[in-house]
N, CA, C and O atoms as a Maestro MAE file, in Angstrom:
{
 s_m_m2io_version
 :::
 2.0.0
}

f_m_ct {
 s_m_title
 :::
 protein
 m_atom[360] {
  # First column is atom index #
  i_m_mmod_type
  r_m_x_coord
  r_m_y_coord
  r_m_z_coord
  i_m_residue_number
  s_m_chain_name
  s_m_pdb_residue_name
  s_m_pdb_atom_name
  i_m_atomic_number
  :::
  1 25 113.239 99.399 123.229 1 A "MET " " N  " 7
  2 3 112.014 99.501 122.451 1 A "MET " " CA " 6
  3 2 112.349 100.115 121.093 1 A "MET " " C  " 6
  4 15 113.046 101.127 121.031 1 A "MET " " O  " 8
  5 25 111.864 99.518 120.010 2 A "PRO " " N  " 7
  6 3 112.127 100.065 118.682 2 A "PRO " " CA " 6
  7 2 111.552 101.477 118.530 2 A "PRO " " C  " 6
  8 15 110.526 101.812 119.122 2 A "PRO " " O  " 8
  9 25 112.230 102.290 117.731 3 A "ALA " " N  " 7
  10 3 111.790 103.663 117.509 3 A "ALA " " CA " 6
  11 2 110.577 103.701 116.593 3 A "ALA " " C  " 6
  12 15 110.485 102.946 115.625 3 A "ALA " " O  " 8
  13 25 109.655 104.589 116.915 4 A "VAL " " N  " 7
  14 3 108.470 104.830 116.085 4 A "VAL " " CA " 6
  15 2 108.688 106.149 115.357 4 A "VAL " " C  " 6
  16 15 109.090 107.146 115.956 4 A "VAL " " O  " 8
  17 25 108.418 106.137 114.069 5 A "ARG " " N  " 7
  18 3 108.604 107.353 113.262 5 A "ARG " " CA " 6
  19 2 107.328 107.659 112.498 5 A "ARG " " C  " 6
  20 15 106.551 106.764 112.167 5 A "ARG " " O  " 8
  21 25 107.133 108.927 112.229 6 A "ASP " " N  " 7
  22 3 106.020 109.365 111.398 6 A "ASP " " CA " 6
  23 2 106.485 109.332 109.946 6 A "ASP " " C  " 6
  24 15 107.572 109.808 109.621 6 A "ASP " " O  " 8
  25 25 105.663 108.774 109.091 7 A "ASN " " N  " 7
  26 3 105.926 108.772 107.657 7 A "ASN " " CA " 6
  27 2 104.764 109.517 106.999 7 A "ASN " " C  " 6
  28 15 103.816 108.890 106.525 7 A "ASN " " O  " 8
  29 25 104.832 110.854 106.968 8 A "PRO " " N  " 7
  30 3 103.697 111.635 106.467 8 A "PRO " " CA " 6
  31 2 103.380 111.396 104.992 8 A "PRO " " C  " 6
  32 15 102.247 111.626 104.570 8 A "PRO " " O  " 8
  33 25 104.353 110.939 104.197 9 A "GLN " " N  " 7
  34 3 104.072 110.656 102.790 9 A "GLN " " CA " 6
  35 2 103.088 109.498 102.647 9 A "GLN " " C  " 6
  36 15 102.335 109.439 101.675 9 A "GLN " " O  " 8
  37 25 103.091 108.575 103.616 10 A "HIS " " N  " 7
  38 3 102.187 107.431 103.587 10 A "HIS " " CA " 6
  39 2 101.100 107.519 104.660 10 A "HIS " " C  " 6
  40 15 100.342 106.569 104.861 10 A "HIS " " O  " 8
  41 25 101.026 108.669 105.352 11 A "ASN " " N  " 7
  42 3 100.014 108.887 106.397 11 A "ASN " " CA " 6
  43 2 100.003 107.743 107.410 11 A "ASN " " C  " 6
  44 15 98.960 107.153 107.695 11 A "ASN " " O  " 8
  45 25 101.184 107.446 107.945 12 A "ARG " " N  " 7
  46 3 101.248 106.395 108.951 12 A "ARG " " CA " 6
  47 2 102.481 106.544 109.839 12 A "ARG " " C  " 6
  48 15 103.503 107.102 109.439 12 A "ARG " " O  " 8
  49 25 102.345 106.028 111.046 13 A "PHE " " N  " 7
  50 3 103.472 105.867 111.941 13 A "PHE " " CA " 6
  51 2 104.019 104.474 111.690 13 A "PHE " " C  " 6
  52 15 103.259 103.541 111.430 13 A "PHE " " O  " 8
  53 25 105.343 104.331 111.768 14 A "GLU " " N  " 7
  54 3 105.973 103.055 111.462 14 A "GLU " " CA " 6
  55 2 106.973 102.671 112.542 14 A "GLU " " C  " 6
  56 15 107.556 103.522 113.215 14 A "GLU " " O  " 8
  57 25 107.151 101.358 112.686 15 A "MET " " N  " 7
  58 3 108.146 100.819 113.607 15 A "MET " " CA " 6
  59 2 108.734 99.571 112.953 15 A "MET " " C  " 6
  60 15 108.003 98.641 112.612 15 A "MET " " O  " 8
  61 25 110.059 99.555 112.779 16 A "ASP " " N  " 7
  62 3 110.715 98.390 112.196 16 A "ASP " " CA " 6
  63 2 110.721 97.247 113.199 16 A "ASP " " C  " 6
  64 15 110.969 97.457 114.387 16 A "ASP " " O  " 8
  65 25 110.445 96.034 112.719 17 A "THR " " N  " 7
  66 3 110.497 94.838 113.539 17 A "THR " " CA " 6
  67 2 111.327 93.797 112.786 17 A "THR " " C  " 6
  68 15 111.676 93.994 111.622 17 A "THR " " O  " 8
  69 25 111.632 92.707 113.451 18 A "GLU " " N  " 7
  70 3 112.409 91.646 112.800 18 A "GLU " " CA " 6
  71 2 111.649 91.005 111.640 18 A "GLU " " C  " 6
  72 15 112.258 90.383 110.768 18 A "GLU " " O  " 8
  73 25 110.327 91.152 111.625 19 A "GLY " " N  " 7
  74 3 109.527 90.519 110.583 19 A "GLY " " CA " 6
  75 2 108.899 91.486 109.600 19 A "GLY " " C  " 6
  76 15 108.025 91.091 108.828 19 A "GLY " " O  " 8
  77 25 109.317 92.734 109.608 20 A "GLY " " N  " 7
  78 3 108.735 93.733 108.714 20 A "GLY " " CA " 6
  79 2 108.396 95.005 109.471 20 A "GLY " " C  " 6
  80 15 108.921 95.254 110.556 20 A "GLY " " O  " 8
  81 25 107.536 95.787 108.905 21 A "VAL " " N  " 7
  82 3 107.178 97.085 109.489 21 A "VAL " " CA " 6
  83 2 105.792 97.005 110.117 21 A "VAL " " C  " 6
  84 15 104.822 96.604 109.473 21 A "VAL " " O  " 8
  85 25 105.719 97.397 111.389 22 A "ALA " " N  " 7
  86 3 104.423 97.595 112.050 22 A "ALA " " CA " 6
  87 2 104.016 99.036 111.757 22 A "ALA " " C  " 6
  88 15 104.873 99.914 111.657 22 A "ALA " " O  " 8
  89 25 102.714 99.283 111.619 23 A "PHE " " N  " 7
  90 3 102.298 100.643 111.276 23 A "PHE " " CA " 6
  91 2 100.913 100.957 111.821 23 A "PHE " " C  " 6
  92 15 100.121 100.070 112.139 23 A "PHE " " O  " 8
  93 25 100.657 102.248 111.914 24 A "ALA " " N  " 7
  94 3 99.338 102.767 112.280 24 A "ALA " " CA " 6
  95 2 99.002 103.861 111.272 24 A "ALA " " C  " 6
  96 15 99.680 104.887 111.208 24 A "ALA " " O  " 8
  97 25 97.958 103.634 110.491 25 A "ARG " " N  " 7
  98 3 97.525 104.614 109.476 25 A "ARG " " CA " 6
  99 2 96.687 105.714 110.123 25 A "ARG " " C  " 6
  100 15 95.953 105.475 111.082 25 A "ARG " " O  " 8
  101 25 96.813 106.907 109.585 26 A "TYR " " N  " 7
  102 3 96.034 108.029 110.089 26 A "TYR " " CA " 6
  103 2 95.595 108.943 108.954 26 A "TYR " " C  " 6
  104 15 96.114 108.886 107.839 26 A "TYR " " O  " 8
  105 25 94.627 109.783 109.273 27 A "ARG " " N  " 7
  106 3 94.198 110.880 108.398 27 A "ARG " " CA " 6
  107 2 94.314 112.138 109.227 27 A "ARG " " C  " 6
  108 15 93.810 112.194 110.349 27 A "ARG " " O  " 8
  109 25 94.967 113.143 108.691 28 A "ARG " " N  " 7
  110 3 95.209 114.394 109.410 28 A "ARG " " CA " 6
  111 2 94.113 115.408 109.133 28 A "ARG " " C  " 6
  112 15 93.651 115.556 108.002 28 A "ARG " " O  " 8
  113 25 93.704 116.108 110.197 29 A "ASP " " N  " 7
  114 3 92.782 117.233 110.100 29 A "ASP " " CA " 6
  115 2 93.339 118.317 111.011 29 A "ASP " " C  " 6
  116 15 93.002 118.378 112.194 29 A "ASP " " O  " 8
  117 25 94.193 119.172 110.457 30 A "GLY " " N  " 7
  118 3 94.854 120.195 111.266 30 A "GLY " " CA " 6
  119 2 95.811 119.542 112.252 30 A "GLY " " C  " 6
  120 15 96.728 118.820 111.859 30 A "GLY " " O  " 8
  121 25 95.588 119.806 113.546 31 A "ASP " " N  " 7
  122 3 96.456 119.215 114.573 31 A "ASP " " CA " 6
  123 2 95.823 117.971 115.203 31 A "ASP " " C  " 6
  124 15 96.201 117.559 116.300 31 A "ASP " " O  " 8
  125 25 94.867 117.384 114.502 32 A "THR " " N  " 7
  126 3 94.214 116.162 114.973 32 A "THR " " CA " 6
  127 2 94.472 115.036 113.977 32 A "THR " " C  " 6
  128 15 94.342 115.211 112.766 32 A "THR " " O  " 8
  129 25 94.839 113.880 114.519 33 A "LEU " " N  " 7
  130 3 95.062 112.697 113.695 33 A "LEU " " CA " 6
  131 2 93.966 111.688 113.977 33 A "LEU " " C  " 6
  132 15 93.762 111.289 115.124 33 A "LEU " " O  " 8
  133 25 93.268 111.281 112.948 34 A "MET " " N  " 7
  134 3 92.289 110.205 113.081 34 A "MET " " CA " 6
  135 2 93.041 108.913 112.831 34 A "MET " " C  " 6
  136 15 93.485 108.659 111.712 34 A "MET " " O  " 8
  137 25 93.187 108.095 113.861 35 A "ILE " " N  " 7
  138 3 93.933 106.844 113.752 35 A "ILE " " CA " 6
  139 2 92.976 105.789 113.214 35 A "ILE " " C  " 6
  140 15 92.028 105.388 113.889 35 A "ILE " " O  " 8
  141 25 93.237 105.349 111.996 36 A "LEU " " N  " 7
  142 3 92.307 104.496 111.262 36 A "LEU " " CA " 6
  143 2 92.533 103.002 111.480 36 A "LEU " " C  " 6
  144 15 91.573 102.241 111.596 36 A "LEU " " O  " 8
  145 25 93.780 102.583 111.535 37 A "HIS " " N  " 7
  146 3 94.083 101.156 111.559 37 A "HIS " " CA " 6
  147 2 95.514 100.963 112.024 37 A "HIS " " C  " 6
  148 15 96.396 101.744 111.667 37 A "HIS " " O  " 8
  149 25 95.749 99.934 112.816 38 A "SER " " N  " 7
  150 3 97.111 99.575 113.199 38 A "SER " " CA " 6
  151 2 97.337 98.107 112.872 38 A "SER " " C  " 6
  152 15 96.410 97.298 112.897 38 A "SER " " O  " 8
  153 25 98.597 97.776 112.563 39 A "GLU " " N  " 7
  154 3 98.895 96.422 112.124 39 A "GLU " " CA " 6
  155 2 100.353 96.070 112.421 39 A "GLU " " C  " 6
  156 15 101.253 96.889 112.237 39 A "GLU " " O  " 8
  157 25 100.565 94.849 112.878 40 A "VAL " " N  " 7
  158 3 101.920 94.310 113.019 40 A "VAL " " CA " 6
  159 2 102.026 93.106 112.083 40 A "VAL " " C  " 6
  160 15 101.009 92.509 111.729 40 A "VAL " " O  " 8
  161 25 103.245 92.744 111.680 41 A "PRO " " N  " 7
  162 3 103.384 91.555 110.841 41 A "PRO " " CA " 6
  163 2 102.731 90.346 111.521 41 A "PRO " " C  " 6
  164 15 102.956 90.097 112.705 41 A "PRO " " O  " 8
  165 25 101.940 89.617 110.779 42 A "ARG " " N  " 7
  166 3 101.139 88.507 111.323 42 A "ARG " " CA " 6
  167 2 101.977 87.526 112.139 42 A "ARG " " C  " 6
  168 15 101.526 87.056 113.183 42 A "ARG " " O  " 8
  169 25 103.166 87.215 111.690 43 A "ALA " " N  " 7
  170 3 104.011 86.242 112.395 43 A "ALA " " CA " 6
  171 2 104.456 86.741 113.767 43 A "ALA " " C  " 6
  172 15 104.917 85.950 114.590 43 A "ALA " " O  " 8
  173 25 104.325 88.042 114.024 44 A "LEU " " N  " 7
  174 3 104.789 88.621 115.283 44 A "LEU " " CA " 6
  175 2 103.649 89.038 116.201 44 A "LEU " " C  " 6
  176 15 103.893 89.638 117.248 44 A "LEU " " O  " 8
  177 25 102.415 88.734 115.831 45 A "GLU " " N  " 7
  178 3 101.280 89.116 116.665 45 A "GLU " " CA " 6
  179 2 101.385 88.447 118.038 45 A "GLU " " C  " 6
  180 15 101.888 87.330 118.157 45 A "GLU " " O  " 8
  181 25 100.910 89.136 119.058 46 A "GLY " " N  " 7
  182 3 100.896 88.596 120.410 46 A "GLY " " CA " 6
  183 2 102.180 88.798 121.186 46 A "GLY " " C  " 6
  184 15 102.317 88.259 122.284 46 A "GLY " " O  " 8
  185 25 103.119 89.550 120.657 47 A "ARG " " N  " 7
  186 3 104.399 89.787 121.329 47 A "ARG " " CA " 6
  187 2 104.509 91.179 121.943 47 A "ARG " " C  " 6
  188 15 105.565 91.557 122.450 47 A "ARG " " O  " 8
  189 25 103.425 91.931 121.898 48 A "GLY " " N  " 7
  190 3 103.452 93.269 122.477 48 A "GLY " " CA " 6
  191 2 103.939 94.362 121.546 48 A "GLY " " C  " 6
  192 15 104.086 95.511 121.962 48 A "GLY " " O  " 8
  193 25 104.188 94.021 120.302 49 A "LEU " " N  " 7
  194 3 104.692 95.032 119.366 49 A "LEU " " CA " 6
  195 2 103.637 96.083 119.036 49 A "LEU " " C  " 6
  196 15 103.967 97.251 118.836 49 A "LEU " " O  " 8
  197 25 102.376 95.676 118.979 50 A "GLY " " N  " 7
  198 3 101.312 96.643 118.735 50 A "GLY " " CA " 6
  199 2 101.253 97.683 119.837 50 A "GLY " " C  " 6
  200 15 101.071 98.871 119.569 50 A "GLY " " O  " 8
  201 25 101.407 97.240 121.072 51 A "SER " " N  " 7
  202 3 101.407 98.176 122.201 51 A "SER " " CA " 6
  203 2 102.619 99.105 122.142 51 A "SER " " C  " 6
  204 15 102.508 100.294 122.442 51 A "SER " " O  " 8
  205 25 103.773 98.563 121.756 52 A "GLN " " N  " 7
  206 3 104.964 99.410 121.615 52 A "GLN " " CA " 6
  207 2 104.757 100.454 120.522 52 A "GLN " " C  " 6
  208 15 105.133 101.616 120.678 52 A "GLN " " O  " 8
  209 25 104.161 100.028 119.423 53 A "LEU " " N  " 7
  210 3 103.870 100.947 118.324 53 A "LEU " " CA " 6
  211 2 102.948 102.063 118.781 53 A "LEU " " C  " 6
  212 15 103.223 103.238 118.538 53 A "LEU " " O  " 8
  213 25 101.856 101.703 119.441 54 A "VAL " " N  " 7
  214 3 100.873 102.702 119.853 54 A "VAL " " CA " 6
  215 2 101.469 103.644 120.900 54 A "VAL " " C  " 6
  216 15 101.264 104.855 120.820 54 A "VAL " " O  " 8
  217 25 102.196 103.117 121.872 55 A "ALA " " N  " 7
  218 3 102.821 103.977 122.883 55 A "ALA " " CA " 6
  219 2 103.783 104.959 122.230 55 A "ALA " " C  " 6
  220 15 103.778 106.145 122.558 55 A "ALA " " O  " 8
  221 25 104.609 104.472 121.306 56 A "GLY " " N  " 7
  222 3 105.545 105.359 120.614 56 A "GLY " " CA " 6
  223 2 104.832 106.411 119.788 56 A "GLY " " C  " 6
  224 15 105.234 107.574 119.765 56 A "GLY " " O  " 8
  225 25 103.764 105.996 119.105 57 A "MET " " N  " 7
  226 3 102.977 106.936 118.306 57 A "MET " " CA " 6
  227 2 102.386 108.027 119.198 57 A "MET " " C  " 6
  228 15 102.463 109.213 118.879 57 A "MET " " O  " 8
  229 25 101.794 107.611 120.320 58 A "LEU " " N  " 7
  230 3 101.172 108.588 121.221 58 A "LEU " " CA " 6
  231 2 102.201 109.512 121.833 58 A "LEU " " C  " 6
  232 15 101.904 110.680 122.083 58 A "LEU " " O  " 8
  233 25 103.403 109.023 122.083 59 A "ASP " " N  " 7
  234 3 104.466 109.891 122.594 59 A "ASP " " CA " 6
  235 2 104.846 110.944 121.559 59 A "ASP " " C  " 6
  236 15 105.091 112.098 121.910 59 A "ASP " " O  " 8
  237 25 104.897 110.555 120.285 60 A "VAL " " N  " 7
  238 3 105.178 111.525 119.210 60 A "VAL " " CA " 6
  239 2 104.054 112.548 119.133 60 A "VAL " " C  " 6
  240 15 104.313 113.748 119.041 60 A "VAL " " O  " 8
  241 25 102.819 112.089 119.169 61 A "VAL " " N  " 7
  242 3 101.660 112.988 119.116 61 A "VAL " " CA " 6
  243 2 101.721 113.988 120.264 61 A "VAL " " C  " 6
  244 15 101.503 115.182 120.063 61 A "VAL " " O  " 8
  245 25 102.017 113.504 121.466 62 A "ARG " " N  " 7
  246 3 102.111 114.387 122.634 62 A "ARG " " CA " 6
  247 2 103.229 115.416 122.451 62 A "ARG " " C  " 6
  248 15 103.053 116.590 122.779 62 A "ARG " " O  " 8
  249 25 104.368 114.983 121.934 63 A "SER " " N  " 7
  250 3 105.503 115.898 121.775 63 A "SER " " CA " 6
  251 2 105.202 117.015 120.780 63 A "SER " " C  " 6
  252 15 105.830 118.073 120.829 63 A "SER " " O  " 8
  253 25 104.255 116.790 119.887 64 A "ARG " " N  " 7
  254 3 103.879 117.800 118.886 64 A "ARG " " CA " 6
  255 2 102.614 118.562 119.272 64 A "ARG " " C  " 6
  256 15 102.091 119.347 118.481 64 A "ARG " " O  " 8
  257 25 102.121 118.328 120.501 65 A "ASN " " N  " 7
  258 3 100.913 118.998 120.990 65 A "ASN " " CA " 6
  259 2 99.723 118.777 120.070 65 A "ASN " " C  " 6
  260 15 98.950 119.697 119.804 65 A "ASN " " O  " 8
  261 25 99.581 117.544 119.585 66 A "GLU " " N  " 7
  262 3 98.465 117.194 118.726 66 A "GLU " " CA " 6
  263 2 97.468 116.342 119.510 66 A "GLU " " C  " 6
  264 15 97.722 115.969 120.656 66 A "GLU " " O  " 8
  265 25 96.353 116.045 118.891 67 A "LYS " " N  " 7
  266 3 95.309 115.202 119.478 67 A "LYS " " CA " 6
  267 2 95.005 114.065 118.503 67 A "LYS " " C  " 6
  268 15 95.385 114.112 117.333 67 A "LYS " " O  " 8
  269 25 94.314 113.048 119.009 68 A "ILE " " N  " 7
  270 3 93.912 111.948 118.151 68 A "ILE " " CA " 6
  271 2 92.419 111.660 118.306 68 A "ILE " " C  " 6
  272 15 91.802 111.978 119.322 68 A "ILE " " O  " 8
  273 25 91.875 111.056 117.280 69 A "VAL " " N  " 7
  274 3 90.552 110.438 117.328 69 A "VAL " " CA " 6
  275 2 90.824 108.957 117.047 69 A "VAL " " C  " 6
  276 15 91.119 108.596 115.908 69 A "VAL " " O  " 8
  277 25 90.730 108.098 118.063 70 A "PRO " " N  " 7
  278 3 91.091 106.686 117.879 70 A "PRO " " CA " 6
  279 2 89.964 105.867 117.244 70 A "PRO " " C  " 6
  280 15 89.134 105.295 117.952 70 A "PRO " " O  " 8
  281 25 89.937 105.812 115.937 71 A "LEU " " N  " 7
  282 3 88.945 105.016 115.225 71 A "LEU " " CA " 6
  283 2 89.337 103.536 115.211 71 A "LEU " " C  " 6
  284 15 88.480 102.670 115.031 71 A "LEU " " O  " 8
  285 25 90.596 103.251 115.395 72 A "CYS " " N  " 7
  286 3 91.117 101.886 115.458 72 A "CYS " " CA " 6
  287 2 90.793 101.276 116.823 72 A "CYS " " C  " 6
  288 15 91.121 101.855 117.859 72 A "CYS " " O  " 8
  289 25 90.157 100.123 116.820 73 A "GLY " " N  " 7
  290 3 89.774 99.466 118.070 73 A "GLY " " CA " 6
  291 2 90.959 99.135 118.956 73 A "GLY " " C  " 6
  292 15 90.860 99.253 120.177 73 A "GLY " " O  " 8
  293 25 92.073 98.728 118.379 74 A "PHE " " N  " 7
  294 3 93.253 98.398 119.180 74 A "PHE " " CA " 6
  295 2 93.756 99.632 119.919 74 A "PHE " " C  " 6
  296 15 94.107 99.553 121.096 74 A "PHE " " O  " 8
  297 25 93.792 100.765 119.235 75 A "VAL " " N  " 7
  298 3 94.258 102.013 119.853 75 A "VAL " " CA " 6
  299 2 93.295 102.435 120.963 75 A "VAL " " C  " 6
  300 15 93.734 102.876 122.025 75 A "VAL " " O  " 8
  301 25 91.990 102.305 120.730 76 A "ARG " " N  " 7
  302 3 91.007 102.626 121.781 76 A "ARG " " CA " 6
  303 2 91.227 101.772 123.024 76 A "ARG " " C  " 6
  304 15 91.219 102.286 124.143 76 A "ARG " " O  " 8
  305 25 91.424 100.463 122.830 77 A "ARG " " N  " 7
  306 3 91.653 99.559 123.966 77 A "ARG " " CA " 6
  307 2 92.951 99.900 124.681 77 A "ARG " " C  " 6
  308 15 93.007 99.865 125.910 77 A "ARG " " O  " 8
  309 25 93.992 100.229 123.929 78 A "PHE " " N  " 7
  310 3 95.268 100.586 124.537 78 A "PHE " " CA " 6
  311 2 95.102 101.793 125.447 78 A "PHE " " C  " 6
  312 15 95.595 101.796 126.575 78 A "PHE " " O  " 8
  313 25 94.409 102.817 124.963 79 A "ILE " " N  " 7
  314 3 94.214 104.030 125.767 79 A "ILE " " CA " 6
  315 2 93.350 103.732 126.985 79 A "ILE " " C  " 6
  316 15 93.593 104.290 128.055 79 A "ILE " " O  " 8
  317 25 92.355 102.874 126.851 80 A "ALA " " N  " 7
  318 3 91.525 102.501 128.004 80 A "ALA " " CA " 6
  319 2 92.371 101.828 129.080 80 A "ALA " " C  " 6
  320 15 92.116 102.011 130.270 80 A "ALA " " O  " 8
  321 25 93.366 101.059 128.677 81 A "LEU " " N  " 7
  322 3 94.250 100.375 129.627 81 A "LEU " " CA " 6
  323 2 95.387 101.252 130.129 81 A "LEU " " C  " 6
  324 15 96.025 100.932 131.131 81 A "LEU " " O  " 8
  325 25 95.642 102.357 129.435 82 A "HIS " " N  " 7
  326 3 96.725 103.294 129.787 82 A "HIS " " CA " 6
  327 2 96.152 104.708 129.836 82 A "HIS " " C  " 6
  328 15 96.399 105.509 128.935 82 A "HIS " " O  " 8
  329 25 95.388 105.018 130.886 83 A "PRO " " N  " 7
  330 3 94.678 106.308 130.934 83 A "PRO " " CA " 6
  331 2 95.596 107.532 130.962 83 A "PRO " " C  " 6
  332 15 95.120 108.657 130.808 83 A "PRO " " O  " 8
  333 25 96.894 107.333 131.153 84 A "ASP " " N  " 7
  334 3 97.805 108.484 131.099 84 A "ASP " " CA " 6
  335 2 97.887 109.063 129.691 84 A "ASP " " C  " 6
  336 15 98.447 110.143 129.503 84 A "ASP " " O  " 8
  337 25 97.338 108.362 128.696 85 A "TYR " " N  " 7
  338 3 97.273 108.895 127.328 85 A "TYR " " CA " 6
  339 2 95.890 109.477 126.996 85 A "TYR " " C  " 6
  340 15 95.696 109.998 125.897 85 A "TYR " " O  " 8
  341 25 94.955 109.399 127.901 86 A "ALA " " N  " 7
  342 3 93.572 109.835 127.613 86 A "ALA " " CA " 6
  343 2 93.487 111.314 127.260 86 A "ALA " " C  " 6
  344 15 92.571 111.725 126.548 86 A "ALA " " O  " 8
  345 25 94.421 112.112 127.743 87 A "ASP " " N  " 7
  346 3 94.384 113.552 127.446 87 A "ASP " " CA " 6
  347 2 94.640 113.838 125.972 87 A "ASP " " C  " 6
  348 15 94.391 114.954 125.515 87 A "ASP " " O  " 8
  349 25 95.128 112.868 125.224 88 A "LEU " " N  " 7
  350 3 95.400 113.073 123.803 88 A "LEU " " CA " 6
  351 2 94.178 112.858 122.937 88 A "LEU " " C  " 6
  352 15 94.177 113.202 121.755 88 A "LEU " " O  " 8
  353 25 93.131 112.286 123.526 89 A "VAL " " N  " 7
  354 3 91.919 111.973 122.763 89 A "VAL " " CA " 6
  355 2 91.044 113.214 122.644 89 A "VAL " " C  " 6
  356 15 90.744 113.884 123.632 89 A "VAL " " O  " 8
  357 25 90.653 113.496 121.435 90 A "LYS " " N  " 7
  358 3 89.775 114.653 121.183 90 A "LYS " " CA " 6
  359 2 88.341 114.218 121.178 90 A "LYS " " C  " 6
  360 15 87.447 115.042 120.983 90 A "LYS " " O  " 8
  :::
 }
 m_bond[359] {
  # First column is bond index #
  i_m_from
  i_m_to
  i_m_order
  :::
  1 1 2 1
  2 2 3 1
  3 3 4 2
  4 3 5 1
  5 5 6 1
  6 6 7 1
  7 7 8 2
  8 7 9 1
  9 9 10 1
  10 10 11 1
  11 11 12 2
  12 11 13 1
  13 13 14 1
  14 14 15 1
  15 15 16 2
  16 15 17 1
  17 17 18 1
  18 18 19 1
  19 19 20 2
  20 19 21 1
  21 21 22 1
  22 22 23 1
  23 23 24 2
  24 23 25 1
  25 25 26 1
  26 26 27 1
  27 27 28 2
  28 27 29 1
  29 29 30 1
  30 30 31 1
  31 31 32 2
  32 31 33 1
  33 33 34 1
  34 34 35 1
  35 35 36 2
  36 35 37 1
  37 37 38 1
  38 38 39 1
  39 39 40 2
  40 39 41 1
  41 41 42 1
  42 42 43 1
  43 43 44 2
  44 43 45 1
  45 45 46 1
  46 46 47 1
  47 47 48 2
  48 47 49 1
  49 49 50 1
  50 50 51 1
  51 51 52 2
  52 51 53 1
  53 53 54 1
  54 54 55 1
  55 55 56 2
  56 55 57 1
  57 57 58 1
  58 58 59 1
  59 59 60 2
  60 59 61 1
  61 61 62 1
  62 62 63 1
  63 63 64 2
  64 63 65 1
  65 65 66 1
  66 66 67 1
  67 67 68 2
  68 67 69 1
  69 69 70 1
  70 70 71 1
  71 71 72 2
  72 71 73 1
  73 73 74 1
  74 74 75 1
  75 75 76 2
  76 75 77 1
  77 77 78 1
  78 78 79 1
  79 79 80 2
  80 79 81 1
  81 81 82 1
  82 82 83 1
  83 83 84 2
  84 83 85 1
  85 85 86 1
  86 86 87 1
  87 87 88 2
  88 87 89 1
  89 89 90 1
  90 90 91 1
  91 91 92 2
  92 91 93 1
  93 93 94 1
  94 94 95 1
  95 95 96 2
  96 95 97 1
  97 97 98 1
  98 98 99 1
  99 99 100 2
  100 99 101 1
  101 101 102 1
  102 102 103 1
  103 103 104 2
  104 103 105 1
  105 105 106 1
  106 106 107 1
  107 107 108 2
  108 107 109 1
  109 109 110 1
  110 110 111 1
  111 111 112 2
  112 111 113 1
  113 113 114 1
  114 114 115 1
  115 115 116 2
  116 115 117 1
  117 117 118 1
  118 118 119 1
  119 119 120 2
  120 119 121 1
  121 121 122 1
  122 122 123 1
  123 123 124 2
  124 123 125 1
  125 125 126 1
  126 126 127 1
  127 127 128 2
  128 127 129 1
  129 129 130 1
  130 130 131 1
  131 131 132 2
  132 131 133 1
  133 133 134 1
  134 134 135 1
  135 135 136 2
  136 135 137 1
  137 137 138 1
  138 138 139 1
  139 139 140 2
  140 139 141 1
  141 141 142 1
  142 142 143 1
  143 143 144 2
  144 143 145 1
  145 145 146 1
  146 146 147 1
  147 147 148 2
  148 147 149 1
  149 149 150 1
  150 150 151 1
  151 151 152 2
  152 151 153 1
  153 153 154 1
  154 154 155 1
  155 155 156 2
  156 155 157 1
  157 157 158 1
  158 158 159 1
  159 159 160 2
  160 159 161 1
  161 161 162 1
  162 162 163 1
  163 163 164 2
  164 163 165 1
  165 165 166 1
  166 166 167 1
  167 167 168 2
  168 167 169 1
  169 169 170 1
  170 170 171 1
  171 171 172 2
  172 171 173 1
  173 173 174 1
  174 174 175 1
  175 175 176 2
  176 175 177 1
  177 177 178 1
  178 178 179 1
  179 179 180 2
  180 179 181 1
  181 181 182 1
  182 182 183 1
  183 183 184 2
  184 183 185 1
  185 185 186 1
  186 186 187 1
  187 187 188 2
  188 187 189 1
  189 189 190 1
  190 190 191 1
  191 191 192 2
  192 191 193 1
  193 193 194 1
  194 194 195 1
  195 195 196 2
  196 195 197 1
  197 197 198 1
  198 198 199 1
  199 199 200 2
  200 199 201 1
  201 201 202 1
  202 202 203 1
  203 203 204 2
  204 203 205 1
  205 205 206 1
  206 206 207 1
  207 207 208 2
  208 207 209 1
  209 209 210 1
  210 210 211 1
  211 211 212 2
  212 211 213 1
  213 213 214 1
  214 214 215 1
  215 215 216 2
  216 215 217 1
  217 217 218 1
  218 218 219 1
  219 219 220 2
  220 219 221 1
  221 221 222 1
  222 222 223 1
  223 223 224 2
  224 223 225 1
  225 225 226 1
  226 226 227 1
  227 227 228 2
  228 227 229 1
  229 229 230 1
  230 230 231 1
  231 231 232 2
  232 231 233 1
  233 233 234 1
  234 234 235 1
  235 235 236 2
  236 235 237 1
  237 237 238 1
  238 238 239 1
  239 239 240 2
  240 239 241 1
  241 241 242 1
  242 242 243 1
  243 243 244 2
  244 243 245 1
  245 245 246 1
  246 246 247 1
  247 247 248 2
  248 247 249 1
  249 249 250 1
  250 250 251 1
  251 251 252 2
  252 251 253 1
  253 253 254 1
  254 254 255 1
  255 255 256 2
  256 255 257 1
  257 257 258 1
  258 258 259 1
  259 259 260 2
  260 259 261 1
  261 261 262 1
  262 262 263 1
  263 263 264 2
  264 263 265 1
  265 265 266 1
  266 266 267 1
  267 267 268 2
  268 267 269 1
  269 269 270 1
  270 270 271 1
  271 271 272 2
  272 271 273 1
  273 273 274 1
  274 274 275 1
  275 275 276 2
  276 275 277 1
  277 277 278 1
  278 278 279 1
  279 279 280 2
  280 279 281 1
  281 281 282 1
  282 282 283 1
  283 283 284 2
  284 283 285 1
  285 285 286 1
  286 286 287 1
  287 287 288 2
  288 287 289 1
  289 289 290 1
  290 290 291 1
  291 291 292 2
  292 291 293 1
  293 293 294 1
  294 294 295 1
  295 295 296 2
  296 295 297 1
  297 297 298 1
  298 298 299 1
  299 299 300 2
  300 299 301 1
  301 301 302 1
  302 302 303 1
  303 303 304 2
  304 303 305 1
  305 305 306 1
  306 306 307 1
  307 307 308 2
  308 307 309 1
  309 309 310 1
  310 310 311 1
  311 311 312 2
  312 311 313 1
  313 313 314 1
  314 314 315 1
  315 315 316 2
  316 315 317 1
  317 317 318 1
  318 318 319 1
  319 319 320 2
  320 319 321 1
  321 321 322 1
  322 322 323 1
  323 323 324 2
  324 323 325 1
  325 325 326 1
  326 326 327 1
  327 327 328 2
  328 327 329 1
  329 329 330 1
  330 330 331 1
  331 331 332 2
  332 331 333 1
  333 333 334 1
  334 334 335 1
  335 335 336 2
  336 335 337 1
  337 337 338 1
  338 338 339 1
  339 339 340 2
  340 339 341 1
  341 341 342 1
  342 342 343 1
  343 343 344 2
  344 343 345 1
  345 345 346 1
  346 346 347 1
  347 347 348 2
  348 347 349 1
  349 349 350 1
  350 350 351 1
  351 351 352 2
  352 351 353 1
  353 353 354 1
  354 354 355 1
  355 355 356 2
  356 355 357 1
  357 357 358 1
  358 358 359 1
  359 359 360 2
  :::
 }
}
């Protein structure tokens, strides 16, 4: 699985793919991240990269003892399907 990294200068988590960078934008409020939007390169949609991005992002959030507010519909659906991440939702 490709590595997910935080890019705080651009307020987004990023994951390199063969077709470009997948990302999830956020706005920080203390130790809470409001996840605004996630996106994968259009040519790679439907391959599970969005799920890999979100899982990696949530693992980073968990490792830093932070919380999220999932404003992005894709992230909300991912958490609904993977309730082991529900504890990260504020």
